[in-house]
C-alpha positions as CSV (number, residue, x, y, z in Angstrom):
1,M,0.1,39.9,-11.3
2,D,0.4,36.3,-12.8
3,K,-1.7,33.7,-11.2
4,K,0.4,31.2,-9.2
5,Q,0.7,27.7,-10.5
6,S,-1.7,25.2,-9.0
7,I,-0.3,22.6,-6.6
8,P,-1.4,19.1,-7.4
9,F,-2.0,16.6,-4.8
10,N,0.5,14.3,-6.6
11,R,3.0,14.6,-9.4
12,S,5.0,11.7,-10.8
13,S,8.7,12.5,-11.7
14,L,12.0,11.1,-13.0
15,L,14.5,10.5,-10.4
16,G,17.2,8.5,-11.8
17,R,17.9,6.5,-14.9
18,E,14.4,5.6,-15.8
19,L,14.6,6.9,-19.5
20,E,18.0,5.2,-20.2
21,Y,16.6,1.9,-18.7
22,I,13.6,2.1,-20.8
23,F,15.7,2.7,-23.9
24,Q,17.9,-0.3,-23.1
25,A,14.9,-2.6,-22.7
26,M,13.3,-1.4,-26.0
27,T,16.4,-1.7,-28.1
28,G,17.5,-5.0,-26.5
29,G,14.2,-6.4,-27.5
30,Q,13.0,-7.3,-24.0
31,I,9.6,-5.7,-23.3
32,A,7.6,-8.5,-22.2
33,G,7.3,-9.7,-18.6
34,D,9.8,-11.3,-16.3
35,Q,12.9,-10.3,-18.2
36,T,16.2,-8.4,-17.4
37,Y,14.6,-5.5,-15.5
38,S,12.1,-7.4,-13.6
39,K,14.9,-9.8,-12.3
40,K,16.8,-6.7,-11.3
41,C,13.8,-5.3,-9.4
42,H,13.4,-8.9,-7.8
43,A,17.1,-9.1,-6.7
44,L,17.2,-5.5,-5.3
45,L,14.1,-6.2,-3.1
46,E,15.3,-9.5,-1.9
47,Q,18.6,-8.2,-1.0
48,V,17.5,-5.0,0.9
49,L,14.4,-6.6,2.7
50,G,16.0,-9.9,3.1
51,V,13.0,-11.8,1.8
52,P,13.3,-15.3,0.3
53,R,11.5,-14.2,-3.0
54,A,10.1,-11.0,-4.4
55,M,8.1,-10.9,-7.6
56,V,7.0,-7.9,-9.5
57,T,3.4,-7.8,-10.8
58,A,1.2,-5.5,-12.9
59,S,-0.4,-4.1,-9.8
60,C,-0.7,-4.5,-6.0
61,T,-4.2,-5.9,-6.8
62,H,-2.6,-8.5,-8.7
63,A,-0.3,-9.3,-5.9
64,L,-3.1,-9.6,-3.6
65,E,-4.9,-12.0,-6.0
66,M,-2.0,-14.3,-6.2
67,G,-1.9,-14.3,-2.3
68,A,-5.5,-15.4,-2.3
69,L,-4.7,-18.2,-4.9
70,L,-1.5,-19.3,-2.9
71,L,-3.6,-19.6,0.2
72,D,-6.1,-21.6,-1.6
73,I,-9.1,-19.3,-0.5
74,Q,-12.3,-21.2,-1.1
75,P,-16.0,-20.1,-1.1
76,G,-17.3,-19.6,2.5
77,D,-13.9,-18.9,3.8
78,E,-13.5,-15.7,5.9
79,V,-10.8,-13.0,5.6
80,I,-10.4,-10.3,8.2
81,V,-9.8,-7.0,6.5
82,P,-9.8,-3.3,8.0
83,S,-12.8,-1.4,6.8
84,F,-10.5,1.6,6.3
85,T,-8.6,0.5,3.2
86,F,-8.9,0.5,-0.6
87,V,-11.2,-2.0,-2.0
88,T,-8.7,-4.3,-3.6
89,T,-7.6,-5.4,-0.1
90,A,-10.9,-7.1,0.2
91,N,-11.8,-7.7,-3.5
92,A,-8.8,-10.0,-4.2
93,F,-10.3,-12.5,-1.7
94,V,-14.0,-12.0,-2.8
95,L,-13.0,-13.0,-6.2
96,R,-12.1,-16.5,-4.7
97,G,-15.5,-16.7,-2.9
98,A,-14.4,-15.4,0.6
99,R,-16.7,-13.6,3.0
100,I,-15.0,-10.5,4.2
101,V,-15.1,-9.8,8.0
102,F,-14.6,-6.1,8.5
103,A,-12.4,-5.0,11.4
104,D,-12.3,-1.4,12.9
105,I,-9.1,0.6,13.2
106,R,-7.3,2.1,16.0
107,P,-7.9,5.9,16.7
108,D,-4.2,6.7,16.8
109,T,-2.3,5.1,13.7
110,L,-5.6,4.2,11.8
111,N,-4.3,0.7,11.5
112,L,-6.2,-2.4,12.1
113,D,-7.2,-2.7,15.8
114,E,-5.3,-5.7,17.0
115,R,-7.2,-5.5,20.4
116,Q,-10.4,-6.5,18.5
117,L,-8.8,-9.1,16.1
118,E,-9.4,-12.2,18.3
119,S,-13.1,-11.7,18.6
120,L,-13.4,-11.5,14.8
121,I,-11.8,-15.0,14.2
122,G,-14.1,-17.9,13.9
123,P,-14.0,-21.4,12.5
124,R,-14.0,-20.4,8.8
125,T,-11.2,-17.7,9.2
126,K,-8.5,-18.1,6.7
127,A,-6.5,-15.1,6.7
128,V,-6.2,-11.6,8.2
129,V,-4.8,-8.7,6.0
130,P,-3.3,-5.9,8.1
131,V,-2.8,-2.7,6.2
132,H,0.2,-0.4,7.1
133,Y,-1.7,2.8,6.8
134,A,0.3,5.8,5.7
135,G,3.4,3.7,6.0
136,V,3.2,3.3,9.6
137,G,3.4,-0.4,10.9
138,C,0.4,-2.2,12.5
139,E,1.1,-3.9,15.7
140,M,2.4,-6.9,14.1
141,D,3.7,-8.8,17.3
142,S,0.1,-9.0,18.6
143,I,-1.3,-9.7,15.2
144,G,1.2,-12.5,14.5
145,E,0.8,-14.1,17.9
146,I,-3.0,-14.1,17.6
147,A,-3.1,-15.5,14.0
148,A,-0.6,-18.1,14.8
149,R,-2.6,-19.2,17.8
150,H,-5.7,-19.7,15.6
151,G,-3.9,-21.1,12.5
152,V,-4.6,-18.0,10.5
153,A,-2.4,-16.7,7.6
154,V,-1.1,-13.1,7.7
155,V,-1.0,-11.4,4.5
156,E,0.5,-7.8,4.9
157,D,-1.0,-5.2,2.5
158,N,2.1,-3.0,2.5
159,A,0.9,-0.5,-0.3
160,H,1.9,2.4,1.7
161,G,4.7,1.0,3.7
162,L,7.9,-0.1,1.6
163,F,11.1,0.7,3.5
164,G,9.2,1.4,6.7
165,K,9.9,-0.7,9.9
166,Y,8.3,-2.1,12.8
167,R,10.6,-2.7,15.8
168,G,13.6,-2.5,13.5
169,R,12.3,-5.1,11.1
170,W,11.2,-4.2,7.5
171,L,7.4,-3.9,6.8
172,G,6.5,-6.8,4.5
173,T,8.6,-9.3,6.3
174,F,6.0,-10.4,8.9
175,G,3.3,-12.2,7.2
176,C,3.7,-15.4,5.1
177,L,2.9,-13.1,2.1
178,A,3.0,-9.3,1.7
179,T,2.1,-7.0,-1.2
180,Q,3.7,-3.7,-2.5
181,S,2.2,-1.0,-4.8
182,F,4.2,0.9,-7.3
183,H,1.1,3.0,-8.3
184,E,1.7,6.7,-9.5
185,T,0.7,7.9,-6.1
186,K,3.3,5.8,-4.2
187,N,6.8,6.9,-3.0
188,I,8.4,4.5,-5.7
189,T,6.4,4.1,-8.8
190,C,6.3,2.9,-12.4
191,G,2.7,4.3,-13.1
192,E,0.9,0.9,-12.4
193,G,2.7,-1.9,-10.7
194,G,3.0,-4.0,-7.7
195,A,5.1,-6.8,-5.9
196,L,4.5,-10.0,-4.0
197,L,6.9,-10.6,-1.3
198,I,7.1,-14.3,-0.2
199,N,8.2,-15.0,3.4
200,D,7.2,-18.5,3.4
201,A,9.8,-20.5,1.1
202,R,7.2,-23.3,0.7
203,L,5.1,-21.0,-1.3
204,I,7.7,-20.0,-4.0
205,E,7.3,-22.7,-6.6
206,R,3.6,-22.4,-6.8
207,A,3.8,-18.6,-6.8
208,E,5.9,-18.9,-10.0
209,I,3.5,-21.2,-11.7
210,I,0.4,-19.0,-10.8
211,R,2.1,-15.8,-11.9
212,E,2.8,-17.5,-15.3
213,K,-0.7,-18.4,-16.3
214,G,-0.6,-21.7,-14.3
215,T,2.4,-23.2,-16.2
216,N,5.8,-24.4,-15.1
217,R,7.5,-21.9,-17.6
218,N,10.1,-20.9,-14.8
219,R,11.1,-24.5,-14.4
220,F,11.5,-24.8,-18.2
221,F,13.9,-21.9,-18.3
222,R,16.0,-23.2,-15.5
223,G,16.4,-26.4,-17.5
224,Q,14.5,-28.4,-14.9
225,V,12.0,-29.7,-17.5
226,D,12.4,-30.1,-21.2
227,K,9.2,-28.3,-21.9
228,Y,6.5,-26.4,-20.1
229,T,2.8,-26.9,-19.7
230,W,-0.3,-26.1,-17.8
231,V,0.0,-27.5,-14.3
232,D,-2.2,-25.4,-12.0
233,I,-4.6,-22.4,-12.0
234,G,-3.1,-19.0,-12.7
235,S,-3.2,-15.8,-14.6
236,S,-0.9,-13.4,-16.3
237,Y,0.4,-11.4,-13.3
238,V,3.9,-10.4,-14.7
239,M,4.8,-6.8,-15.3
240,S,6.1,-5.6,-18.6
241,D,9.8,-5.2,-18.6
242,V,9.3,-1.6,-20.0
243,L,7.7,-0.7,-16.7
244,A,10.1,-2.8,-14.7
245,A,13.0,-0.6,-16.3
246,F,11.3,2.5,-15.0
247,L,10.8,0.9,-11.6
248,Y,14.3,-0.4,-11.3
249,A,15.6,3.1,-11.7
250,Q,13.4,4.4,-9.0
251,L,14.2,1.4,-6.6
252,E,17.9,2.4,-7.1
253,E,17.2,5.7,-5.7
254,W,15.0,4.6,-2.8
255,Q,17.3,5.9,-0.1
256,V,17.2,9.4,-1.8
257,I,13.5,9.2,-2.2
258,Q,12.9,8.4,1.5
259,T,15.2,11.0,2.6
260,R,13.4,13.6,0.5
261,R,10.0,12.5,1.7
262,Q,11.2,12.5,5.3
263,R,12.2,16.1,4.9
264,I,8.8,17.0,3.4
265,W,6.8,15.2,6.1
266,E,8.9,16.6,9.0
267,Y,8.4,20.1,7.5
268,Y,4.7,19.8,7.5
269,D,4.8,18.4,10.9
270,Q,6.9,21.1,12.4
271,Q,4.9,23.9,10.8
272,L,1.3,22.5,11.4
273,R,1.1,20.4,14.4
274,P,1.2,23.2,16.9
275,W,-1.6,25.0,14.9
276,A,-3.7,21.9,14.5
277,E,-3.4,21.0,18.3
278,E,-4.6,24.5,19.3
279,R,-7.7,23.8,17.2
280,G,-8.6,20.2,18.0
281,I,-7.2,19.0,14.7
282,G,-5.6,15.6,14.5
283,C,-2.1,15.0,13.0
284,P,-0.3,11.6,12.0
285,V,0.7,9.4,15.0
286,V,3.8,7.5,14.6
287,P,4.7,5.3,17.6
288,A,8.2,5.2,18.9
289,H,8.7,1.6,17.8
290,C,7.8,2.3,14.1
291,E,10.0,3.9,11.5
292,Q,7.5,5.1,9.1
293,A,7.7,5.2,5.3
294,Y,6.9,8.9,5.0
295,H,3.9,8.1,2.5
296,M,1.5,10.9,3.2
297,Y,0.7,13.8,5.6
298,Y,-2.9,14.2,6.7
299,L,-5.1,16.2,9.0
300,V,-8.2,14.9,10.9
301,M,-10.6,17.7,11.1
302,P,-13.3,18.3,13.8
303,S,-16.1,17.4,11.6
304,L,-17.1,16.3,8.0
305,A,-18.2,19.9,7.5
306,A,-14.8,21.4,8.4
307,R,-13.0,18.8,6.4
308,Q,-15.1,19.6,3.2
309,A,-14.7,23.5,4.0
310,L,-10.8,23.0,4.1
311,I,-10.7,21.2,0.8
312,A,-12.8,23.9,-0.8
313,F,-10.7,26.6,0.7
314,L,-7.5,25.1,-0.5
315,K,-8.9,24.6,-3.9
316,S,-9.8,28.3,-4.1
317,R,-6.2,28.8,-3.8
318,D,-5.2,26.4,-6.4
319,I,-4.2,23.6,-4.0
320,L,-5.5,20.2,-4.4
321,S,-6.2,18.1,-1.2
322,V,-8.1,15.0,-1.1
323,F,-10.0,12.8,1.5
324,H,-9.3,9.2,1.6
325,Y,-11.2,5.8,1.9
326,V,-15.0,5.5,2.4
327,P,-15.6,2.7,4.8
328,L,-15.8,-0.6,2.8
329,H,-18.3,-2.0,5.3
330,L,-20.9,0.8,4.4
331,S,-20.5,0.4,0.6
332,P,-23.1,-1.4,-1.3
333,M,-20.9,-4.5,-1.6
334,G,-19.8,-4.4,2.0
335,Q,-23.4,-4.3,3.1
336,R,-24.1,-7.4,1.2
337,M,-21.5,-9.1,3.3
338,G,-23.1,-7.9,6.6
339,G,-21.6,-4.5,6.9
340,R,-23.8,-2.0,8.9
341,E,-23.7,1.5,10.1
342,G,-22.0,1.5,13.7
343,A,-20.1,-1.7,13.1
344,C,-16.7,0.1,12.7
345,P,-17.2,3.4,14.6
346,V,-13.7,4.6,14.5
347,T,-13.5,3.9,10.7
348,E,-16.8,5.8,10.1
349,E,-15.6,8.8,12.1
350,K,-12.0,9.2,10.9
351,S,-13.1,8.6,7.2
352,E,-15.4,11.5,7.3
353,R,-12.8,13.9,8.9
354,L,-9.5,13.0,7.2
355,L,-7.8,15.2,4.6
356,R,-4.5,14.5,2.8
357,L,-2.2,17.3,1.8
358,P,-0.2,17.5,-1.3
359,F,2.8,15.1,-1.0
360,H,5.1,14.0,-3.7
361,N,8.8,13.5,-4.4
362,R,9.3,16.9,-6.3
363,L,7.2,18.9,-3.8
364,S,9.4,22.1,-3.4
365,Q,9.6,24.0,-0.1
366,D,8.1,27.0,-1.8
367,D,5.0,25.1,-2.6
368,Q,4.9,23.4,0.7
369,D,5.0,27.0,2.2
370,R,2.0,27.9,0.0
371,V,0.2,24.9,1.3
372,I,1.1,25.6,5.0
373,A,0.2,29.2,4.9
374,A,-3.1,28.4,3.2
375,V,-3.9,25.8,5.8
376,R,-3.1,28.2,8.7
377,E,-5.4,31.0,7.1
378,F,-8.3,28.7,7.2
379,Q,-10.8,29.5,9.8
380,L,-12.9,26.8,11.4
């Protein structure tokens, strides 16, 4: 009998007119940044989300770096970041000299614990960066109220949460700034890419300058100046229009993609939650006031040993599952900023136990059934 094909954790796919649009960009001679397809992406995001300005970038990392520049982060400033996140959430601000203050997460949604936020704010706090883990919204009402009371900026790291909602409002529209990821593993992708959403219109003009190497190039192309020059700090944060062409084709299909991912997520949940609950295994928690983005499905195993054993068990059946973030406060860099064991106990516990199951836009029900059967076969 032939061996079954392996099931990868992630697989990128063509979902619309990606190749057609790339061909148009190439033959039209527009392959540098911020051209036709970049502008189409901007317009679609602005229209759907209702944000004053959206700008695609070469990565979500770059969008976060732009955010740090726009907030004028200086050496000695403090930025509050959940320890349970990807390194670039913190690194973008560290590059400007900030000290990261690590926040613990809620035990249910694994989002920044808003109940601890106020105690972390000090006289040098400049910003807080909530991360909408797995595309489930943080408690933005509380976070926004606390931040406003202390004069602290909110920058949403919405890498997981595009087209998710919190209390009926799009994720990415709460902070003065928000960032998106279009990395290969995200719902909507162009391989490597990101976007900065600007909700404070006062930041738009400077964002244009920072994104274009610190020049007023955009004002020149709008006919507002007769030549452009260096006017501020900046870097090359634009996305190639070849990638933007791919991205625009995916963005056009965003509702199809979200519907497909919802079906995959709900099937996992229906088939695995009863099994998991009987064994003391955790499943994703989505509060009633949140409309998730269906970014991932995960299990929280009873122990590190059980997590590692399930990963190995699935691998023996040619199914790739993965763990997620290692706590930033326990990393060598995090410890240099004061991180220590026990400082974020929920993060430390969940990080050791969480396992992500295969989840991508082309995951077939047959493959999903194989994953589910293998998980159920596993003996603790």
